[in-house]
Phi, psi and omega in degrees: 000330177302322181306329182289318187280043177247157181303317185295315185289323179297316175305307179300320176305311185296321179298314181296321179305310178297321173300317181291332179289334189308306186288322177304310182302313179303310182294321178300321183296312179294325175295322177301319181294320178296316188288326173301341180266350180098021184244115175269128174239106178272001177271014180300328185284323173295320182296315184297321177297311173311307188289321178293319180295312182294322167306311179293319176296321180297320176299309176306321186276330192235336181080002178273107188286323187278340171288328180293319178295314176305311177304310175312313182297318181294315179301318178300322178287322174304308179294331175296312177306314180302304188290321178301316183297313183296312190266336186267305188271322172275350177056030177289159180300131188291311188298313176299314181301316176297320173299327180289319180291328178296318184288322176299312180294322174295314176295311187291317172307312180295319180292315173302317177304306184293330183271324187263331183249302179089291177240143182302128176241129176303143174232159177300149179265157176294132184284157183274144177246117179276121181278121183311137181075305183301316188297338179274000182297139177292144170077300182274342184302307179293309181292334187256326188235019171234053187248167170287158177297332180289330176286309173306323180290317179307309189278341170284341183278347182297304186289328177296316183296325173302309179295320180297316187280338184242348187236004183229159181296331175291318182296321179298317179293318176302303187289334180290313182283344177283325181269317184204088181290334178295314178292328173296312180298326178289334177268009171098004183279133174279109176294318179295314179299319183291320176293319177302317179292322176300313179299317178300319172303310186296321178283333176295313176300322184294316179296324174299316183304311184291332173292315174303322178291313183289329178278349176273321179282330181081013180201160182228145175212156179305137185052049180306310192290335175048046175084011185296329175300321182285330168295324179299321181291322181289334181287338179293315180293319177302321180272002172065035172070020179242128191306318180296318171302320177297318179300310180303318182289323176302313187294315182299317178297316175302314182303310188288324171298319177294319181291314178302316181293326176290314182297329178292315180302322182277355179077019175288322176265126180291149179304330186290345184236009187297324178294325179285318180299332177287352173274359185307311179304313178296318175301313178304316181300311183299321180293326179289315180300322182295322180293319192275350190309313182270355181259357183233152177235120179300153167309135188299329185261016185296137185063006183262117173297152173256135179213139181286336188278000000 
């Protein structure tokens, strides 16, 4: 255990925690916007898988990392249109619709991978971008200021999401339709358009999360996310539907993940229980949700379709 509490290992663990938190944070921020409008999307994991595959395939085909990010974003938007039409205009049950999107994303990404790629092939990873002067700071330079642009984007989107939800007319409309869509409609707010836009933003973020994941790893394989999208949904509850709280949850999850990986590498965790230790982040999330269940209040109209009839 003493090996873990050295400066170099702690700095490396912090850097890994921020890297691991990035896709969770992107997906959870998007889901926060959607849920604040009253729409639950359990298909986040499927959207991440599809976006991750098409980003990976784009890099394999062109070698262009930023084109891959754009493709992932477009995939997220397309899936957003599909989900919005199903849940907003056809008023389908959100939970079942989201699971359907997840199953589609899981199956289609697996099919495309086997037909177009076959065996995993490594691709270039997103390079780190060092911020001048700050990157050279002791202890905090490597974890905070030697990150990829996707990580900077993810954490930069947190205050932007706060402003969007709390300081703009669109954010006011999102919160209104998420709490009382009938009252919002009576005041002239289009519930359908507001929810449609919120779903589109949320799925775009999920697309970016898929790109961040695959371009951090530099490889794709079937079911790459392993339930990360569902964890992202849980982080929204953990953060009480507030972007700063969601960021805290993503970082906590990243820290636990990174710590477990470091302990495995250092031999602190015996091989015989390494698989059990790998479940620690999920167990932590479940425990936190149980503790917070009675202390947080979801948007009143969450999962409830809106109809004027």
